[in-house]
C-alpha positions as CSV (number, residue, x, y, z in Angstrom):
1,M,-70.8,16.0,18.6
2,K,-70.0,16.8,15.0
3,G,-66.8,14.7,14.3
4,T,-64.2,15.7,11.8
5,L,-61.7,13.6,9.8
6,R,-58.8,15.2,11.7
7,E,-60.3,14.5,15.0
8,G,-61.1,10.9,14.0
9,I,-57.4,10.4,13.0
10,L,-56.2,11.9,16.3
11,I,-58.6,9.6,18.2
12,A,-57.2,6.6,16.4
13,V,-53.6,7.7,17.1
14,G,-54.4,8.5,20.7
15,A,-56.2,5.2,21.3
16,L,-53.3,3.2,19.8
17,T,-50.6,5.2,21.7
18,F,-52.6,4.6,24.9
19,A,-52.9,0.9,24.3
20,L,-49.3,0.4,23.5
21,A,-48.1,2.4,26.5
22,F,-50.4,0.6,28.9
23,T,-49.5,-2.9,27.6
24,Y,-45.7,-2.6,27.7
25,P,-45.2,-5.6,30.1
26,I,-46.9,-7.9,27.6
27,L,-45.1,-6.4,24.6
28,R,-41.7,-6.8,26.4
29,H,-42.6,-10.6,26.7
30,F,-44.6,-10.9,23.4
31,G,-45.5,-14.5,22.5
32,Q,-44.7,-15.8,26.0
33,P,-47.8,-17.3,27.6
34,G,-48.5,-17.3,31.3
35,F,-49.6,-20.3,33.5
36,N,-50.5,-18.7,36.7
37,N,-54.1,-18.8,38.2
38,D,-56.8,-18.9,35.6
39,W,-54.5,-18.9,32.5
40,D,-54.7,-22.6,32.2
41,F,-58.5,-22.4,31.9
42,T,-58.2,-19.5,29.4
43,W,-55.6,-21.1,27.1
44,Q,-57.7,-24.4,27.0
45,L,-60.8,-22.4,26.1
46,H,-58.9,-20.7,23.2
47,W,-56.9,-23.6,22.0
48,V,-59.8,-25.9,21.3
49,P,-61.6,-23.7,18.8
50,Y,-58.2,-22.9,17.2
51,L,-57.4,-26.6,16.9
52,T,-60.9,-27.5,15.6
53,V,-60.7,-24.9,12.8
54,V,-57.0,-25.1,11.8
55,H,-56.4,-28.9,12.2
56,F,-59.8,-30.5,11.7
57,H,-61.4,-27.8,9.5
58,Q,-64.5,-27.8,11.5
59,F,-66.7,-25.3,13.3
60,P,-66.1,-25.4,17.1
61,F,-69.5,-26.8,18.2
62,W,-68.2,-29.5,20.5
63,N,-65.3,-29.6,23.0
64,P,-64.3,-33.2,23.7
65,Y,-61.4,-32.2,25.7
66,K,-63.2,-30.9,28.8
67,C,-65.4,-32.6,31.4
68,G,-65.8,-35.7,29.4
69,G,-67.1,-33.6,26.4
70,M,-69.3,-30.6,26.5
71,P,-70.7,-28.0,24.0
72,M,-68.1,-25.5,22.9
73,L,-70.2,-22.8,21.1
74,A,-72.9,-23.0,23.8
75,N,-70.3,-22.4,26.7
76,P,-71.1,-18.9,27.8
77,Q,-67.4,-18.1,28.3
78,A,-66.3,-19.3,24.9
79,R,-64.7,-16.3,22.9
80,F,-64.3,-17.4,19.3
81,L,-67.4,-15.7,17.8
82,T,-65.6,-12.4,17.2
83,P,-63.6,-10.8,14.4
84,F,-60.5,-11.0,16.6
85,F,-60.6,-14.8,16.3
86,L,-58.9,-14.2,12.9
87,L,-55.8,-13.1,14.9
88,H,-55.8,-16.6,16.6
89,L,-56.2,-18.4,13.4
90,I,-53.3,-16.5,11.9
91,W,-50.7,-16.3,14.7
92,G,-52.1,-18.9,17.3
93,P,-54.0,-18.3,20.5
94,V,-51.1,-16.9,22.5
95,V,-50.1,-14.1,20.2
96,G,-53.7,-13.7,19.1
97,L,-55.0,-13.1,22.6
98,Q,-52.0,-10.7,23.5
99,L,-52.9,-8.6,20.3
100,E,-56.5,-8.7,21.5
101,I,-55.6,-7.1,24.7
102,V,-53.8,-4.3,22.9
103,M,-56.7,-3.7,20.5
104,H,-59.4,-3.9,23.1
105,L,-57.6,-1.2,25.2
106,A,-57.4,1.0,22.1
107,I,-61.2,0.4,21.5
108,A,-62.0,1.3,25.0
109,W,-60.0,4.5,25.0
110,A,-61.6,5.7,21.8
111,G,-65.2,4.7,23.1
112,G,-64.6,6.7,26.3
113,Y,-63.5,9.7,24.2
114,V,-66.4,9.5,21.9
115,L,-68.8,9.1,24.8
116,A,-67.5,12.3,26.4
117,R,-67.7,14.3,23.1
118,A,-71.2,12.9,22.5
119,M,-72.2,14.4,25.8
120,G,-70.8,17.8,24.8
121,R,-67.5,17.7,26.7
122,S,-64.3,19.2,25.5
123,A,-61.5,17.3,23.8
124,L,-59.3,17.6,27.0
125,A,-62.1,16.3,29.2
126,A,-62.7,13.5,26.6
127,I,-59.1,12.4,27.0
128,L,-59.6,12.0,30.7
129,C,-62.8,10.1,30.2
130,G,-61.2,7.9,27.6
131,S,-58.2,7.1,29.8
132,L,-59.7,6.5,33.2
133,F,-61.8,3.4,32.4
134,P,-59.2,1.3,30.4
135,G,-56.4,2.7,32.7
136,S,-58.0,1.5,35.9
137,S,-56.4,-1.5,37.6
138,W,-59.4,-3.7,37.4
139,F,-58.5,-4.6,33.8
140,Y,-54.8,-5.3,34.5
141,L,-55.6,-7.4,37.6
142,H,-58.0,-9.6,35.7
143,M,-55.8,-10.0,32.7
144,G,-52.8,-10.8,34.8
145,V,-54.5,-13.8,36.3
146,G,-55.9,-14.9,33.0
147,Q,-59.6,-13.8,33.1
148,A,-59.9,-13.0,29.4
149,V,-63.7,-13.1,29.7
150,F,-63.5,-9.5,31.0
151,L,-61.9,-8.3,27.7
152,P,-65.4,-7.5,26.3
153,A,-66.1,-5.2,29.2
154,L,-63.9,-2.7,27.3
155,Y,-66.8,-2.3,24.9
156,L,-68.9,-0.6,27.5
157,P,-68.0,3.0,26.6
158,W,-69.0,2.4,23.0
159,F,-72.3,0.7,24.1
160,L,-73.2,3.7,26.2
161,A,-72.0,6.3,23.7
162,L,-74.2,4.8,20.9
163,L,-77.2,4.6,23.3
164,W,-76.6,8.3,24.3
165,I,-76.4,9.4,20.7
166,A,-79.5,7.4,19.8
167,T,-81.4,9.0,22.8
168,E,-80.4,12.6,22.1
169,Q,-80.7,12.5,18.3
170,R,-83.6,10.0,18.2
171,K,-81.8,7.7,15.7
172,L,-82.9,4.1,15.7
173,F,-79.9,3.1,13.7
174,M,-77.6,4.2,16.6
175,A,-79.8,2.1,19.0
176,A,-79.4,-0.9,16.6
177,L,-75.5,-0.4,16.5
178,S,-75.5,-0.3,20.4
179,G,-77.3,-3.7,20.2
180,V,-74.5,-4.9,17.9
181,V,-71.9,-4.0,20.5
182,L,-73.9,-5.7,23.2
183,A,-74.2,-8.8,21.1
184,L,-70.4,-8.7,20.5
185,M,-69.7,-8.5,24.2
186,F,-71.8,-11.8,24.6
187,F,-70.0,-13.4,21.7
188,E,-66.7,-12.8,23.4
189,G,-67.7,-14.5,26.6
190,G,-68.7,-11.3,28.5
191,V,-71.5,-12.7,30.6
192,Y,-70.8,-10.3,33.4
193,S,-70.0,-7.6,31.1
194,V,-73.3,-7.9,29.3
195,T,-75.4,-8.0,32.6
196,Q,-73.5,-5.1,34.0
197,A,-73.9,-3.1,30.8
198,G,-77.6,-3.7,30.7
199,L,-78.1,-2.8,34.4
200,F,-76.0,0.4,34.1
201,A,-77.7,1.5,30.9
202,G,-81.1,0.7,32.5
203,L,-80.3,2.9,35.5
204,L,-79.2,5.8,33.2
205,G,-82.3,5.4,31.0
206,L,-84.6,5.5,34.0
207,V,-83.1,8.7,35.4
208,L,-83.0,10.3,31.9
209,A,-86.7,9.3,31.3
210,I,-87.6,11.1,34.6
211,Q,-85.5,14.1,33.8
212,W,-86.8,14.6,30.3
213,R,-90.3,13.5,31.2
214,S,-90.1,11.1,28.2
215,G,-90.2,7.4,27.7
216,W,-87.8,7.7,24.8
217,P,-84.6,6.8,26.8
218,L,-86.2,3.5,28.0
219,M,-87.6,2.9,24.5
220,V,-84.1,3.2,23.0
221,L,-82.7,0.8,25.6
222,G,-85.5,-1.7,24.8
223,I,-84.8,-1.5,21.1
224,A,-81.1,-2.0,21.6
225,S,-81.8,-5.0,23.8
226,L,-84.0,-6.5,21.1
227,F,-81.3,-6.1,18.5
228,A,-78.7,-7.5,20.8
229,A,-80.8,-10.6,21.6
230,G,-81.6,-11.2,18.0
231,L,-78.0,-10.8,16.8
232,A,-76.7,-12.9,19.7
233,A,-79.2,-15.7,19.1
234,P,-76.8,-18.2,17.4
235,K,-75.0,-18.4,20.7
236,L,-77.6,-17.1,23.1
237,L,-80.1,-20.0,22.4
238,P,-77.7,-22.8,22.8
239,S,-76.1,-21.1,25.9
240,F,-79.5,-20.8,27.5
241,E,-80.2,-24.5,26.9
242,L,-76.8,-25.4,28.4
243,M,-77.2,-23.3,31.4
244,Q,-80.7,-24.9,32.0
245,Q,-79.0,-28.3,32.0
246,L,-76.0,-27.2,34.0
247,P,-76.9,-24.3,36.2
248,R,-74.2,-22.5,38.1
249,P,-74.3,-23.0,41.9
250,T,-73.9,-19.8,43.8
251,G,-76.4,-20.1,46.7
252,F,-73.8,-21.1,49.2
253,I,-71.9,-17.8,48.8
254,V,-72.6,-14.8,50.9
255,E,-70.5,-11.8,50.0
256,S,-70.0,-8.4,51.7
257,H,-67.3,-5.7,51.8
258,R,-66.8,-2.7,54.0
259,I,-67.0,0.6,52.3
260,Q,-63.5,1.6,53.3
261,E,-62.2,-1.5,51.6
262,L,-63.9,-0.5,48.4
263,L,-62.7,3.0,48.6
264,A,-59.1,1.7,49.1
265,A,-59.6,-0.5,46.1
266,L,-60.5,2.6,44.1
267,F,-57.9,5.1,45.5
268,S,-55.0,3.1,47.0
269,R,-52.0,3.2,44.8
270,I,-50.8,-0.2,46.3
271,Q,-52.7,-2.7,44.1
272,N,-50.3,-5.6,44.8
273,P,-52.1,-8.1,47.1
274,A,-48.9,-9.0,48.9
275,L,-48.4,-5.4,49.9
276,H,-52.1,-4.8,50.7
277,P,-53.2,-7.4,53.3
278,Q,-56.2,-5.4,54.3
279,L,-57.8,-6.2,50.9
280,Y,-56.3,-9.4,49.9
281,G,-58.4,-12.5,50.3
282,I,-61.6,-10.7,51.4
283,G,-64.3,-13.2,51.7
284,Q,-64.0,-16.1,49.3
285,F,-62.2,-14.3,46.5
286,S,-58.8,-12.7,46.0
287,F,-57.6,-9.2,45.4
288,W,-57.7,-9.2,41.7
289,E,-61.5,-9.3,42.0
290,I,-61.5,-6.2,44.0
291,G,-58.9,-3.7,42.9
292,A,-60.2,-0.9,40.5
293,Y,-57.7,2.0,41.0
294,V,-58.7,5.3,39.5
295,S,-56.3,7.6,41.3
296,P,-57.1,9.9,44.2
297,L,-56.3,12.8,41.9
298,V,-59.7,12.1,40.2
299,A,-61.7,12.6,43.4
300,P,-61.7,16.5,43.4
301,L,-62.6,16.5,39.7
302,V,-65.5,14.2,40.3
303,L,-66.8,16.4,43.2
304,L,-66.3,19.4,41.0
305,G,-68.4,17.8,38.2
306,I,-71.2,16.9,40.6
307,I,-71.3,20.4,42.1
308,T,-71.0,22.5,38.9
309,R,-72.9,20.2,36.4
310,P,-75.6,18.7,38.7
311,R,-78.2,17.9,36.0
312,Q,-75.7,16.4,33.6
313,T,-74.1,14.3,36.1
314,L,-77.2,13.1,38.0
315,P,-77.9,10.1,35.9
316,W,-74.3,8.9,36.2
317,L,-74.2,9.7,40.0
318,I,-77.3,7.7,40.8
319,A,-76.1,4.8,38.6
320,S,-72.7,4.9,40.4
321,L,-74.2,4.9,43.8
322,V,-76.4,1.9,42.9
323,V,-73.5,-0.3,41.5
324,F,-71.3,0.8,44.4
325,G,-74.0,-0.4,46.7
326,A,-74.2,-3.6,44.8
327,A,-70.4,-4.0,45.3
328,I,-70.9,-3.8,49.1
329,G,-72.8,-7.0,48.8
330,D,-75.3,-8.9,51.1
331,V,-75.2,-6.4,54.0
332,S,-79.0,-6.4,54.4
333,R,-82.1,-7.9,53.0
334,Y,-82.9,-4.9,50.8
335,A,-79.3,-4.2,49.8
336,P,-78.8,-3.7,46.0
337,W,-77.0,-7.0,45.5
338,S,-79.5,-8.9,47.7
339,L,-82.3,-7.6,45.4
340,F,-80.4,-8.1,42.1
341,H,-79.5,-11.7,43.2
342,H,-83.2,-12.6,42.9
343,L,-83.2,-11.8,39.2
344,P,-82.9,-14.6,36.7
345,I,-79.5,-13.8,35.2
346,F,-77.9,-12.1,38.3
347,S,-79.0,-15.2,40.4
348,S,-76.1,-17.2,38.7
349,E,-73.5,-14.5,39.4
350,R,-71.0,-13.9,42.2
351,V,-68.1,-11.7,43.1
352,V,-69.9,-8.4,43.9
353,A,-66.8,-6.4,43.7
354,R,-67.0,-6.7,39.9
355,F,-69.6,-4.0,40.0
356,L,-66.7,-1.5,40.4
357,I,-65.9,-2.0,36.7
358,P,-68.7,0.1,35.3
359,L,-68.3,2.5,38.3
360,T,-64.8,3.5,37.0
361,L,-66.4,4.5,33.7
362,A,-69.0,6.6,35.5
363,L,-66.3,8.3,37.5
364,G,-64.5,9.2,34.3
365,V,-67.6,10.8,32.7
366,I,-68.3,12.8,36.0
367,A,-64.7,13.9,36.2
368,A,-64.8,14.9,32.6
369,C,-67.7,17.3,33.6
370,G,-65.2,18.7,36.3
371,V,-62.5,19.2,33.7
372,D,-65.0,20.9,31.4
373,F,-65.9,23.4,34.1
374,L,-62.3,24.3,34.8
375,T,-61.7,25.1,31.1
376,S,-65.0,27.0,30.6
377,S,-65.7,30.6,31.0
378,E,-67.0,29.9,34.6
379,G,-63.7,28.1,35.7
380,R,-61.3,30.3,33.8
381,F,-58.4,28.0,34.5
382,P,-55.5,28.1,31.9
383,L,-55.7,25.3,29.5
384,W,-52.1,24.2,30.3
385,V,-53.0,23.9,34.0
386,V,-55.9,21.7,33.4
387,G,-54.0,19.8,30.8
388,T,-51.2,19.1,33.3
389,M,-53.8,17.8,35.8
390,V,-55.2,15.4,33.2
391,A,-51.7,14.3,32.2
392,T,-50.8,13.6,35.8
393,V,-53.9,11.4,36.3
394,V,-52.9,9.4,33.2
395,L,-49.3,9.1,34.3
396,D,-50.4,7.9,37.7
397,L,-52.6,5.2,36.1
398,W,-49.7,4.2,34.0
399,L,-47.4,3.9,37.0
400,V,-49.9,1.7,38.9
401,S,-51.8,-0.4,36.5
402,P,-49.6,-1.9,33.7
403,P,-47.1,-3.5,36.0
404,L,-49.9,-5.8,37.1
405,L,-49.8,-7.4,33.7
406,L,-46.5,-9.0,34.5
407,Q,-48.5,-11.8,36.1
408,A,-49.8,-12.6,32.5
409,V,-46.4,-14.1,31.6
410,G,-44.4,-16.7,33.4
411,G,-45.1,-20.0,35.2
412,T,-44.4,-23.4,33.7
413,E,-46.5,-25.6,31.5
414,P,-46.2,-29.2,32.4
415,T,-44.7,-31.6,29.7
416,I,-47.1,-34.3,28.8
417,P,-46.4,-36.9,26.0
418,V,-48.8,-36.5,23.1
419,S,-51.2,-39.5,22.7
420,A,-51.3,-40.9,19.2
421,S,-55.1,-41.3,19.5
422,F,-57.6,-39.2,21.5
423,Q,-58.3,-40.6,25.0
424,Q,-59.9,-39.4,28.3
425,V,-57.8,-39.0,31.4
426,N,-58.7,-38.4,35.0
427,G,-56.7,-37.5,38.1
428,R,-56.4,-35.3,41.0
429,F,-54.4,-32.4,39.5
430,I,-55.7,-32.6,35.9
431,R,-58.2,-29.9,36.4
432,F,-55.4,-27.4,36.9
433,N,-53.5,-28.4,33.7
434,M,-56.3,-28.8,31.1
435,Y,-54.4,-26.9,28.5
436,A,-51.4,-29.2,28.5
437,W,-53.5,-32.3,28.5
438,T,-55.5,-30.9,25.6
439,R,-52.3,-30.1,23.6
440,A,-51.4,-33.8,24.4
441,N,-54.6,-35.0,22.6
442,Q,-56.3,-36.1,25.8
443,G,-59.6,-35.0,27.4
444,T,-59.8,-34.0,31.0
445,V,-62.6,-35.7,32.9
446,N,-61.7,-33.8,36.1
447,C,-62.2,-30.3,34.9
448,Y,-62.7,-26.7,35.8
449,E,-65.7,-24.9,34.4
450,Y,-68.4,-22.4,35.3
451,A,-70.5,-25.5,36.3
452,E,-68.9,-28.9,36.9
453,P,-71.1,-31.4,35.1
454,Q,-71.5,-34.9,36.7
455,T,-70.1,-37.5,34.3
456,T,-69.7,-41.3,34.0
457,V,-66.9,-40.9,31.5
458,L,-63.7,-42.8,32.7
459,G,-60.1,-42.0,32.2
460,Y,-58.0,-44.6,30.5
461,R,-56.2,-45.7,33.8
462,Q,-59.4,-45.9,35.9
463,P,-60.9,-49.1,37.0
464,G,-63.7,-50.2,34.6
465,Y,-62.3,-48.4,31.6
466,R,-63.1,-50.3,28.4
467,G,-61.7,-48.0,25.8
468,E,-62.9,-44.9,24.0
469,Q,-65.5,-47.0,22.2
470,Y,-66.8,-50.4,23.0
471,L,-69.7,-52.9,22.4
472,N,-72.0,-54.2,25.1
473,G,-72.1,-57.7,23.5
474,P,-70.4,-59.8,20.9
475,G,-68.9,-58.2,17.8
476,S,-66.3,-55.7,16.9
477,I,-66.0,-51.9,16.6
478,K,-63.1,-50.0,15.1
479,L,-62.5,-46.3,15.0
480,L,-61.8,-45.0,11.5
481,R,-61.7,-41.3,12.0
482,W,-61.9,-39.1,15.1
483,T,-62.5,-35.3,15.1
484,P,-64.2,-33.1,17.6
485,N,-67.5,-33.0,15.7
486,V,-67.5,-36.1,13.6
487,L,-66.8,-39.8,14.6
488,T,-66.6,-42.6,12.2
489,Y,-66.6,-46.3,13.1
490,E,-66.7,-49.7,11.5
491,V,-68.9,-52.2,13.4
492,D,-69.6,-55.8,12.9
493,L,-72.3,-57.4,15.2
494,S,-73.6,-60.9,15.1
495,Q,-76.8,-59.8,16.8
496,P,-78.4,-56.4,17.7
497,G,-76.3,-54.6,20.3
498,V,-75.2,-51.3,21.8
499,A,-72.0,-49.3,21.0
500,T,-70.9,-46.9,23.7
501,I,-68.6,-43.9,23.2
502,N,-66.6,-42.7,26.2
503,Q,-68.0,-39.2,25.9
504,N,-71.0,-37.3,27.5
505,Y,-74.2,-37.6,25.7
506,D,-75.8,-34.5,24.2
507,R,-78.9,-34.2,22.1
508,G,-76.8,-32.5,19.3
509,W,-75.3,-35.8,18.3
510,R,-76.8,-37.4,15.2
511,L,-76.3,-40.6,13.3
512,V,-75.8,-39.4,9.6
513,R,-74.5,-42.7,8.1
514,G,-75.5,-46.2,8.9
515,Q,-78.5,-47.8,10.7
516,G,-79.2,-47.3,14.4
517,R,-80.2,-44.8,17.0
518,V,-78.3,-42.4,19.1
519,F,-79.3,-42.3,22.9
520,S,-77.9,-41.8,26.3
521,S,-76.5,-44.8,28.3
522,Q,-76.1,-43.7,31.8
523,G,-75.0,-40.3,30.5
524,L,-72.6,-41.6,27.8
525,L,-73.1,-41.2,24.1
526,A,-74.4,-44.6,22.8
527,L,-75.9,-46.2,19.6
528,C,-78.5,-48.9,19.4
529,L,-77.4,-51.0,16.4
530,P,-78.9,-53.8,14.4
531,R,-76.9,-56.9,13.5
532,G,-74.5,-56.9,10.6
533,R,-71.5,-55.0,9.3
534,Q,-71.7,-51.3,8.6
535,R,-69.9,-48.0,8.7
536,L,-71.3,-45.5,11.2
537,E,-70.7,-41.7,11.2
538,I,-72.2,-39.5,13.9
539,T,-71.9,-35.8,13.9
540,Y,-72.5,-33.0,16.4
541,H,-74.4,-29.9,15.6
542,S,-76.5,-27.5,17.7
543,P,-80.2,-27.2,16.7
544,P,-80.6,-24.0,18.6
545,T,-77.8,-22.4,16.7
546,V,-79.6,-23.1,13.5
547,I,-82.6,-21.3,14.7
548,G,-80.5,-18.5,16.3
549,T,-78.6,-18.0,12.9
550,I,-81.9,-17.5,11.1
551,I,-83.1,-14.9,13.6
552,A,-79.6,-13.1,13.5
553,L,-79.8,-12.9,9.6
554,A,-83.3,-11.4,9.8
555,V,-82.0,-8.9,12.3
556,I,-78.9,-8.0,10.2
557,G,-81.3,-7.5,7.2
558,F,-83.4,-5.1,9.4
559,I,-80.3,-3.1,10.4
560,V,-79.3,-2.7,6.7
561,A,-82.7,-1.5,6.0
562,L,-82.6,1.0,8.8
563,Y,-79.3,2.2,7.5
């Protein structure tokens, strides 16, 4: 594809128009947050980095407000390592995230268009390819219930487009750029998105390597993976360490779906779970994990593309069949998901229906081949007829998917009095109102996270609570300054003793002022102190992040050299 300035401008205009048209429910309620389903989890995860930077002027290494205290940067689902975090810093997390939704949709549409053009498709076919993936209901269902960690899935078209260009034109710089995109997906909390992108690209590369009788497609993918790992190292290394300490339990879940259920999720216009009882609540998960509407009008275009462009569509067809098979779940010992679930990363994942997400992009690519045939000298269909077909598909997606975003607004945030000083709180329903408690300057011991850590932290009303800091012996301890990453105390001990902080211990805590030693006291952050009066300052930092940053800077330098 040889791009022109005019086409580039039209791509930008088309992408923005698509994004604005498909996010109208949010734009009509702009600035209004939602509190249904996973929105509480999402707002808390976005509020803490915002608060840490804006109010405390610190980098968000540690999250004292969740689970008795846990790493913030290392949390795989944290999303602040992205240029879009600037939107949150300027306008706050609510408006910032809503603007992110609009901009990510525009990015996805442009990526799908470029992918189709890179494969030699016509502009009309590229419009269909660009529209189908970000227009599918999977995105609006996930966003409606607050699963913002699926926003980075919208980078998938760009990742595959850059890989395709690097493979066809043998450009290492493009392979490096695809690694940049994959790293950005991980920075934005896209754990599922990264693994699905890697799997799908691997399947494409394998088929292309066989077709071309060349190892270059797999080599390009390997190079992109190395660049992605190097660039993502500042978060990848601490996240790996955290997940080693807190692995996600998934072994108790056995999932399977009937083929007709998945076909209905793809082609049924009724994507409302209340009106679709045959799909709602399948297995352990709800409908928003299953729906991925692409319109039945696309089906004949997909079949036409497979029949008329068999060699060009074969890699996408095989990859589609594999991920569709994975979405079926644990139906046999050798089913795709049963095999994937033995792999190191996939072993911590669940909700097999999420494999329909990359499938919708593949269907768009194959359908674009069908459109290309219709407008070619072979098909000889008038351009206005094919254009009407594409417009009808986009209109159908617009009628079905955007209304699902209405769930993203509404609900009620509980009113909780703000505590003058930080304190931990525990209770039965706190895990479902973490955002409100965080805004009230209180940490939620009973929390909702990817893995729920066992903690000995006590809430201020629990039996045995001795305060947010206390001494195990005679003397006094006074809090001078509290921030998420830095704690300052004044202590006076008549004999050597131990000061205990009512937060979880992590090896990232260091004593930077005063005499003593930081250690774990039954899982709590504690200091072994000598006698006497002194001022103590302990700070939290992430040693793996320092190493990861050095690696990332070296990789950036190599990318600049390639350019």
